[in-house]
C-alpha distance (Angstrom), angle and dihedral (degrees) to the residues before:
residue distance angle dihedral
M1 . . .
R2 3.77 . .
P3 3.82 114.5 .
R4 3.73 114.8 -165.8
A5 3.78 125.4 -154.6
F6 3.76 131.4 -50.6
L7 3.72 116.1 -86.7
L8 3.84 123.6 -168.4
A9 3.75 110.2 -152.8
S10 3.76 138.9 128.9
V11 3.81 111.6 -92.4
P12 3.78 138.8 165.4
A13 3.81 121.0 -116.3
P14 3.85 108.6 -74.2
A15 3.75 117.8 -108.5
C16 3.82 91.9 -130.4
G17 3.79 92.1 64.0
L18 3.77 94.5 -121.7
F19 3.80 116.0 150.6
L20 3.75 113.0 -113.9
P21 3.82 112.6 -162.1
H22 3.76 116.0 -128.4
F23 3.79 137.7 -148.2
G24 3.79 105.3 -157.8
H25 3.78 106.1 -56.8
F26 3.74 92.5 -15.9
A27 3.83 127.7 92.2
L28 3.76 137.1 -152.9
Q29 3.79 113.4 -119.4
T30 3.83 137.9 -169.2
A31 3.79 131.0 -174.7
L32 3.78 142.1 -171.4
P33 3.85 117.3 -124.2
P34 3.74 122.1 -169.9
A35 3.81 119.5 -77.3
T36 3.76 115.4 -90.3
S37 3.79 96.1 -133.4
S38 3.75 137.0 1.3
R39 3.79 91.2 -151.2
Y40 3.76 94.2 77.2
A41 3.77 130.6 63.1
E42 3.80 97.9 -120.8
P43 3.80 131.5 134.4
S44 3.77 114.8 -120.5
R45 3.82 118.0 -90.5
I46 3.72 120.0 -106.7
G47 3.78 115.7 -140.8
P48 3.81 140.4 161.6
M49 3.78 110.9 -46.5
R50 3.77 119.0 -140.2
T51 3.75 119.5 -145.5
G52 3.86 114.7 -44.1
A53 3.78 96.5 11.0
T54 3.82 121.8 129.7
M55 3.80 134.5 -152.4
A56 3.83 118.9 -103.0
A57 3.80 140.2 159.7
L58 3.75 136.4 -157.0
F59 3.79 118.5 -131.6
T60 3.78 102.3 176.7
T61 3.81 116.1 99.3
P62 3.82 111.9 -162.0
K63 3.76 113.6 179.0
R64 3.68 131.9 -147.6
N65 3.82 116.2 -114.7
D66 3.79 89.5 4.4
T67 3.79 95.3 159.8
T68 3.78 130.3 134.2
A69 3.78 114.0 -96.7
G70 3.81 113.6 -111.0
T71 3.78 110.7 -91.2
H72 3.74 131.9 173.7
V73 3.80 117.9 -153.8
A74 3.80 123.6 176.8
E75 3.79 125.7 -170.1
P76 3.82 112.3 -126.7
D77 3.83 116.2 -120.5
V78 3.72 105.2 -115.3
R79 3.81 105.4 -150.0
R80 3.79 102.6 160.7
R81 3.78 131.7 61.5
I82 3.77 126.3 -164.7
G83 3.78 115.4 -129.0
L84 3.81 129.5 -166.3
A85 3.78 94.4 -148.1
H86 3.81 97.3 85.2
G87 3.77 134.0 44.1
S88 3.80 130.7 8.5
W89 3.79 128.4 -56.8
R90 3.81 88.1 -107.2
R91 3.80 91.6 58.1
V92 3.78 90.6 46.0
T93 3.85 90.7 49.7
R94 3.81 90.8 49.1
R95 3.76 91.1 51.7
I96 3.77 91.5 49.0
V97 3.78 91.5 52.1
V98 3.80 94.3 45.6
G99 3.80 91.2 46.0
A100 3.82 91.4 51.3
V101 3.81 91.7 49.2
C102 3.81 91.2 49.0
A103 3.79 90.8 49.0
L104 3.80 93.1 50.7
T105 3.79 90.4 47.1
V106 3.74 92.8 50.9
S107 3.77 92.2 46.2
S108 3.85 93.5 48.9
L109 3.81 89.9 51.0
L110 3.76 92.8 50.5
M111 3.92 96.7 45.7
P112 3.79 120.7 82.2
S113 3.81 107.3 -89.7
V114 3.76 133.5 -141.5
S115 3.82 107.3 -82.4
L116 3.81 108.0 -76.4
A117 3.76 106.1 144.9
A118 3.78 144.5 -11.8
E119 3.81 114.5 -90.3
W120 3.78 87.9 -151.5
V121 3.77 141.3 -16.5
K122 3.69 132.4 -146.6
V123 3.81 120.4 -153.6
G124 3.81 113.2 -175.1
E125 3.78 106.3 -35.1
T126 3.86 96.8 -28.3
K127 3.76 124.7 94.9
Y128 3.87 122.0 -151.9
N129 3.81 123.0 -165.7
A130 3.79 124.3 -138.5
G131 3.74 121.1 -89.2
T132 3.82 98.4 42.4
A133 3.78 122.9 82.9
A134 3.82 117.1 -129.1
G135 3.78 141.0 -178.8
D136 3.79 144.3 136.2
E137 3.75 127.4 -83.2
T138 3.78 95.4 -113.4
G139 3.77 91.8 55.0
T140 3.85 96.7 -121.7
W141 3.80 90.3 132.7
S142 3.81 137.6 13.0
W143 3.78 135.0 177.7
D144 3.85 123.4 -158.8
G145 3.84 92.2 -148.1
A146 3.80 90.7 -107.6
D147 3.83 125.1 58.0
D148 3.84 106.9 -44.2
L149 3.76 122.2 94.5
K150 3.76 119.5 176.5
L151 3.73 125.9 -158.7
N152 3.75 122.8 -163.7
N153 3.88 113.9 176.3
Y154 3.83 89.3 -32.9
N155 3.79 117.6 177.8
G156 3.74 112.0 178.8
G157 3.77 149.9 87.3
E158 3.78 135.8 -44.7
I159 3.81 125.3 -42.8
Q160 3.80 117.5 -144.8
A161 3.76 133.8 175.3
A162 3.79 140.6 177.0
G163 3.83 110.7 -138.4
K164 3.80 125.2 -3.7
L165 3.78 120.2 -3.1
N166 3.83 127.2 -179.9
V167 3.79 111.9 -161.4
N168 3.79 112.3 -162.6
Y169 3.77 113.8 -175.2
S170 3.80 135.0 -169.2
G171 3.78 130.4 173.6
N172 3.78 121.8 9.6
N173 3.83 111.3 -31.5
I174 3.80 128.0 -174.5
V175 3.82 126.8 -170.7
T176 3.80 117.4 -173.8
A177 3.82 123.6 -176.4
D178 3.76 134.4 171.3
W179 3.88 122.4 -156.4
I180 3.85 89.3 -8.6
E181 3.76 134.1 73.9
G182 3.78 116.6 -87.0
I183 3.79 97.2 -135.4
K184 3.75 118.5 6.2
A185 3.83 136.9 173.2
S186 3.83 113.2 -170.8
H187 3.76 133.3 176.2
G188 3.76 114.8 -85.1
K189 3.75 131.5 -155.7
N190 3.82 92.3 -88.5
E191 3.76 105.0 7.5
N192 3.83 131.2 69.1
A193 3.77 119.6 -131.3
E194 3.79 119.6 -98.5
L195 3.83 127.2 159.0
N196 3.75 120.2 -164.0
I197 3.83 119.5 -177.7
Q198 3.83 122.4 -172.7
G199 3.76 133.9 167.4
D200 3.81 141.6 179.4
A201 3.79 124.0 -113.6
G202 3.77 110.7 -79.9
S203 3.75 93.7 22.7
T204 3.79 125.9 114.7
L205 3.77 137.7 -158.1
S206 3.71 116.1 -166.4
V207 3.77 119.1 -174.2
T208 3.79 123.5 -174.1
S209 3.83 128.1 179.7
T210 3.75 143.7 153.3
E211 3.81 86.5 -131.5
D212 3.80 125.0 41.8
A213 3.78 108.3 -35.0
I214 3.81 94.5 -148.3
L215 3.81 120.8 14.6
S216 3.81 139.0 168.2
T217 3.72 126.3 178.6
G218 3.79 83.8 -151.5
N219 3.76 130.9 28.5
I220 3.81 129.8 -29.4
N221 3.82 125.4 -152.6
I222 3.78 122.2 -174.7
D223 3.80 116.2 -171.8
G224 3.68 144.3 154.9
A225 3.78 136.2 57.4
G226 3.79 100.9 -70.9
S227 3.84 130.1 96.6
V228 3.75 124.8 -102.2
N229 3.80 117.3 -163.4
A230 3.84 116.6 -172.9
T231 3.76 123.9 -177.0
S232 3.77 129.4 179.2
A233 3.78 121.9 -171.5
G234 3.76 93.1 -167.1
F235 3.79 114.2 16.9
D236 3.89 140.1 4.4
A237 3.73 123.4 -19.7
I238 3.86 94.5 -147.4
D239 3.75 120.2 10.1
A240 3.83 128.0 178.2
E241 3.77 118.9 -178.3
G242 3.83 86.6 -164.0
D243 3.84 126.2 31.0
L244 3.76 125.4 -33.7
A245 3.81 125.6 -150.8
I246 3.77 129.5 -177.0
K247 3.81 112.2 -170.0
G248 3.80 141.0 159.9
S249 3.76 128.7 42.6
G250 3.77 101.6 -62.5
N251 3.82 133.1 110.3
V252 3.81 126.7 -108.8
N253 3.78 123.0 -164.7
A254 3.78 118.4 -174.1
T255 3.76 125.5 179.5
G256 3.80 121.1 176.4
V257 3.80 137.6 169.7
S258 3.74 85.5 -140.5
D259 3.84 113.8 21.8
G260 3.75 127.4 -9.4
I261 3.78 98.7 -150.4
R262 3.86 122.1 0.1
A263 3.72 141.9 162.6
N264 3.79 138.1 -179.3
G265 3.81 88.1 -143.5
N266 3.81 132.3 37.1
I267 3.80 124.6 -39.8
T268 3.84 117.3 -146.4
I269 3.74 120.2 -176.5
D270 3.81 109.1 -172.7
D271 3.72 98.9 161.5
S272 3.84 133.8 133.9
G273 3.84 90.5 -159.1
A274 3.80 129.1 66.7
V275 3.81 129.2 -70.2
T276 3.79 118.3 -167.8
A277 3.79 124.0 -176.7
R278 3.74 124.9 -178.4
A279 3.89 128.6 -178.2
T280 3.77 133.9 -178.4
K281 3.76 103.4 -165.7
D282 3.79 108.3 13.1
K283 3.80 138.1 13.9
G284 3.74 128.3 -22.4
I285 3.79 88.0 -148.4
G286 3.78 118.7 5.8
T287 3.80 133.8 171.9
D288 3.80 131.7 172.5
K289 3.83 88.7 -144.2
N290 3.82 134.2 24.8
L291 3.81 129.6 -22.5
T292 3.82 118.7 -152.5
I293 3.82 121.2 -175.7
K294 3.78 118.9 -174.6
G295 3.74 140.9 128.0
G296 3.78 98.7 91.0
G297 3.85 97.3 -92.1
T298 3.77 130.5 121.8
V299 3.79 125.8 -94.9
E300 3.77 121.3 -167.8
A301 3.77 122.4 -177.4
S302 3.76 129.3 175.4
S303 3.80 139.1 169.9
A304 3.74 134.0 -170.8
D305 3.78 95.6 -152.6
G306 3.84 111.1 8.2
E307 3.73 138.1 40.5
A308 3.74 117.3 -55.9
I309 3.84 92.1 -140.1
W310 3.81 122.5 17.5
S311 3.81 130.3 174.7
G312 3.79 130.7 -177.5
G313 3.82 86.1 -156.2
N314 3.81 134.8 19.9
I315 3.77 130.3 -30.4
N316 3.80 118.2 -144.6
I317 3.84 122.1 -177.6
S318 3.81 118.1 -178.3
D319 3.81 149.3 129.4
G320 3.81 96.5 68.6
S321 3.76 94.4 -56.6
Q322 3.80 118.4 158.4
V323 3.78 117.4 -142.5
K324 3.75 127.3 -173.6
A325 3.85 122.3 -177.9
S326 3.72 129.9 178.5
S327 3.84 135.0 172.1
E328 3.76 129.2 -175.3
K329 3.83 96.3 -153.4
D330 3.83 109.1 12.7
A331 3.73 146.4 33.5
A332 3.75 116.1 -46.9
V333 3.82 93.6 -142.8
E334 3.76 128.7 12.8
A335 3.80 129.1 174.5
K336 3.84 123.5 -178.6
G337 3.79 85.5 -155.1
S338 3.81 126.4 31.8
L339 3.84 133.2 -46.9
A340 3.79 121.6 -141.5
A341 3.75 127.7 178.9
T342 3.81 114.4 -171.8
N343 3.82 123.3 177.1
A344 3.79 87.9 -17.3
S345 3.81 142.3 100.4
L346 3.81 129.5 -116.8
N347 3.76 127.3 -171.9
A348 3.82 112.9 -176.0
N349 3.80 128.6 176.6
G350 3.80 116.7 177.0
V351 3.74 144.7 151.6
E352 3.83 115.9 -105.7
Y353 3.83 90.9 -8.6
G354 3.76 131.9 34.5
V355 3.80 95.8 -172.4
Y356 3.78 122.7 1.4
A357 3.81 117.9 -179.1
H358 3.85 114.7 171.8
K359 3.81 95.6 -156.9
G360 3.78 104.7 39.9
I361 3.79 143.4 -59.8
T362 3.83 122.0 -119.7
L363 3.85 121.3 -176.5
D364 3.77 110.6 -173.6
H365 3.79 116.4 179.6
A366 3.77 87.6 -26.0
N367 3.73 135.2 146.6
V368 3.81 108.1 -138.4
T369 3.85 132.0 176.1
V370 3.78 116.6 178.9
R371 3.81 131.0 179.6
A372 3.77 128.3 -175.2
S373 3.81 125.7 -175.5
K374 3.83 124.7 -168.5
G375 3.77 119.8 -72.6
R376 3.78 131.2 -149.4
Y377 3.82 91.4 -66.8
G378 3.79 94.6 44.5
D379 3.85 94.2 -102.8
A380 3.73 129.8 133.6
I381 3.88 131.8 177.0
A382 3.77 122.0 173.7
L383 3.85 99.9 -163.7
F384 3.80 117.3 16.0
T385 3.77 136.7 166.6
Y386 3.73 132.1 173.7
Q387 3.77 124.3 -150.6
D388 3.78 94.3 3.1
D389 3.77 144.2 57.4
I390 3.79 139.8 -85.0
V391 3.82 112.1 -131.0
V392 3.83 123.2 -172.5
K393 3.76 114.4 178.3
N394 3.80 152.3 136.4
G395 3.80 101.2 47.5
S396 3.79 99.1 -39.1
T397 3.77 122.1 161.8
V398 3.78 115.7 -151.1
D399 3.78 128.8 -179.3
A400 3.83 112.5 -175.6
F401 3.75 126.6 176.0
A402 3.75 132.1 174.1
E403 3.77 128.9 179.8
G404 3.86 122.8 -171.7
E405 3.80 145.1 101.3
V406 3.80 85.5 -82.8
S407 3.82 113.2 25.2
A408 3.77 145.6 157.2
A409 3.72 132.4 176.4
F410 3.88 93.8 -152.9
S411 3.75 119.8 21.2
T412 3.81 134.2 166.3
R413 3.74 128.3 170.6
N414 3.81 140.5 -177.5
D415 3.72 125.9 -176.1
R416 3.83 101.8 153.5
P417 3.83 122.6 101.3
N418 3.82 119.3 -105.6
E419 3.79 95.3 0.9
E420 3.81 129.9 122.8
G421 3.75 123.3 -116.4
G422 3.75 142.9 77.6
H423 3.80 95.5 102.9
I424 3.75 135.9 116.4
Y425 3.83 119.6 -161.5
I426 3.79 120.1 -174.4
S427 3.82 119.1 176.8
D428 3.81 136.0 162.8
S429 3.81 91.5 -5.9
V430 3.71 144.7 104.4
V431 3.85 116.5 -116.2
K432 3.77 133.1 -179.9
A433 3.77 114.0 -172.7
I434 3.84 118.8 177.7
A435 3.79 129.6 171.3
R436 3.78 122.0 -173.0
Y437 3.78 136.7 -172.1
V438 3.76 117.9 -124.7
E439 3.81 122.0 171.5
N440 3.70 137.9 90.6
G441 3.80 113.9 -85.1
D442 3.73 142.2 66.4
G443 3.78 94.1 -44.0
P444 3.81 130.1 -124.4
I445 3.78 128.3 -45.8
P446 3.84 128.8 -164.2
Y447 3.82 120.0 -102.2
S448 3.80 98.9 -75.7
E449 3.75 149.3 137.9
N450 3.75 127.3 -164.1
Q451 3.84 111.7 -88.8
D452 3.83 89.2 -127.7
G453 3.79 94.3 50.3
E454 3.74 95.2 -103.1
T455 3.79 118.4 147.2
S456 3.74 114.6 -96.2
P457 3.82 123.3 -145.1
E458 3.82 112.5 -82.7
P459 3.82 108.1 -96.2
Q460 3.75 117.1 -113.4
G461 3.78 96.1 -152.5
E462 3.83 150.0 -17.5
N463 3.77 116.8 -121.4
I464 3.80 119.5 177.1
G465 3.75 128.2 169.4
I466 3.87 97.6 -148.1
I467 3.77 122.1 7.3
A468 3.83 134.6 172.5
Q469 3.80 121.7 -177.5
T470 3.85 135.0 -179.1
S471 3.73 136.1 172.5
E472 3.80 108.5 162.6
G473 3.78 104.5 12.3
V474 3.76 128.4 125.1
T475 3.77 92.4 -104.6
P476 3.81 130.6 18.2
A477 3.75 125.6 -100.0
V478 3.86 114.4 -69.5
I479 3.74 133.3 -175.5
S480 3.81 111.3 -169.5
I481 3.78 124.0 -173.7
I482 3.80 116.8 -177.3
R483 3.84 127.3 175.4
S484 3.74 91.1 -23.2
K485 3.76 141.4 125.1
V486 3.77 109.0 -125.8
T487 3.80 128.8 176.6
A488 3.74 113.9 -173.4
E489 3.77 127.2 178.0
G490 3.81 132.8 176.4
D491 3.79 134.5 163.2
T492 3.81 87.2 -133.9
A493 3.81 103.2 28.5
A494 3.75 137.8 -20.6
I495 3.79 100.7 -138.8
F496 3.88 128.7 2.8
A497 3.79 132.4 175.1
R498 3.86 111.7 -169.4
A499 3.78 130.7 -179.1
M500 3.84 126.9 -178.9
S501 3.84 125.5 -155.1
A502 3.84 140.7 151.9
D503 3.84 95.3 -119.1
G504 3.80 99.7 38.8
K505 3.79 92.5 -126.7
T506 3.83 92.7 111.9
I507 3.80 108.1 86.2
G508 3.81 130.1 -179.2
T509 3.78 112.9 -132.1
I510 3.81 141.5 -160.1
K511 3.78 115.5 -149.7
I512 3.79 121.7 -166.3
E513 3.83 119.5 -176.9
N514 3.80 127.9 179.0
A515 3.81 90.5 -5.9
A516 3.79 132.3 94.7
I517 3.81 132.4 -146.1
Q518 3.78 107.7 -116.0
T519 3.76 102.4 170.1
P520 2.96 135.0 70.2
E521 3.76 92.7 36.8
G522 3.76 109.2 -111.5
G523 3.79 90.0 14.2
K524 3.75 115.5 165.1
V525 3.80 141.5 172.8
I526 3.80 104.2 -97.5
D527 3.78 130.9 -169.9
Y528 3.79 126.4 -116.6
R529 3.80 126.6 -163.8
K530 3.80 131.1 171.7
L531 3.83 134.9 168.6
R532 3.81 114.9 -153.6
D533 3.84 126.9 168.0
G534 3.80 90.4 -20.2
I535 3.84 95.4 -50.5
Y536 3.76 123.1 108.6
E537 3.76 122.6 -142.0
A538 3.71 111.2 -161.9
G539 3.75 132.7 168.2
Q540 3.78 148.6 105.9
A541 3.72 139.4 -87.2
I542 3.75 139.5 -173.7
G543 3.83 106.3 -103.7
T544 3.74 145.7 128.9
G545 3.75 101.6 -101.4
D546 3.77 131.5 102.8
A547 3.80 109.0 -151.1
V548 3.73 138.2 58.5
I549 3.79 109.0 -79.3
D550 3.79 112.2 -136.8
P551 3.72 95.7 179.7
P552 2.79 138.2 -30.9
I553 3.76 106.7 56.9
T554 3.76 97.8 -151.4
K555 3.72 96.4 169.8
L556 3.77 103.2 38.5
S557 3.70 91.5 110.6
P558 3.73 112.9 103.1
R559 3.77 109.3 141.3
A560 3.75 92.2 -166.5
W561 3.74 133.3 36.0
S562 3.77 131.7 167.8
S563 3.71 139.6 174.3
H564 3.84 126.1 -165.2
L565 3.72 136.3 -161.6
P566 3.84 108.4 -90.7
R567 3.71 114.6 -99.5
């Protein structure tokens, strides 16, 4: 489930009977927009509900191209039976053993094998069967009759194979295909699909198709020091229905009308070169499982309509890699699992979300810049995780900015019983977290009610630099800042830790160690407490007051707050 930001607006009680926490006469809302793409197995996102909307979640996980690989199994013709009426037990035992071995041998021969060779290849419009070498007179391509296909300044039509195919290219090679995949390895009768592409430094392989440019119904491995350019005018540029790996020191450029680079399995980029993926309708880089980026190279992903980078599992960026992700209409980076950046850099620019990791964000000695602009509901969160924590540590530098009617630079939330999450830990790092209001209207106001009980103007937004919220988690909301320089700004509040409970004993806290509040002058951590419909909201904020605030919060309005390492 994908919660969006925190909206303060007057709402009626929801039909589903879910408790909506309140601030004074304002209520927290969430909503369910339509799924971004049916091609990926992802639950719908949950965002801020407008009046009358209810919370929901999808649990079905249909998968694209989720078909059984082609297999051919034949039953052996059993013609002999072993009897016990003749011969000794030793002879009978020997016959049993020999028969079992023969049966296993026949079965193994008839079952699809691990990829060993191509059963056939097709170059242009001509098909060649295994066992016989083939090629053209000019030497632009040659096949050894097994699994090796060599290209040398090839300029021609599609290349297809059943089973395993190794494509080794040198020189400048061009593959052009219409209404068929440019290069494709598919499962054969007895061989599983595997496509391996490798090139020398200075060599290029350019594949263009109206279908998928490069496709394997099994795994794809791209290696070497050459450059692979894949362009699809109708579908995916590079598509693996198994795992996909990009290794070596070469460059990969993938441009697709649908996805740039996608896989049903894991994607591993271990490349010191440059990988660029562009998409028009779906993901720049998308995997149903885990995405690993390492090797110290650069990865740039973009999408005009979907997420720039999307993972159905975890995203791990390390080893000095530099990742840039941008989307014109959706989140820049989304992981259904966790996101970790270690000794790496990440630059994400998205709509509604910059980085959204459902199971936690860890930035360890990382350089991170995140921007989020308002989405269709006017919301924007730069760094967001649901049901887990945000951890910034070990010399990281983070610059997060969000601008929307409802916005937050850092946000974590947990509203599920007995689960971790709802905490933000910042240590030995430099953080800048700014949330701004943008929308026509009267502008935002702090959490407040008139001291005399008079009705205040309806707020136009909620904008908080750093916010942690819990309601059912194992431990209450915590924001911890240790030996760090933190600058937080919000049109509503700078920093806010909020916990909700039935007895009021659960309290969100802000902990600051070995750092001092420098602005606003006289700034302090102040307490907040509110009882609404039998539910307590209790927490702390960075403000200028002294006492416990049992509403209203009249001084929870610092636009800017900063702490610095002690001198």
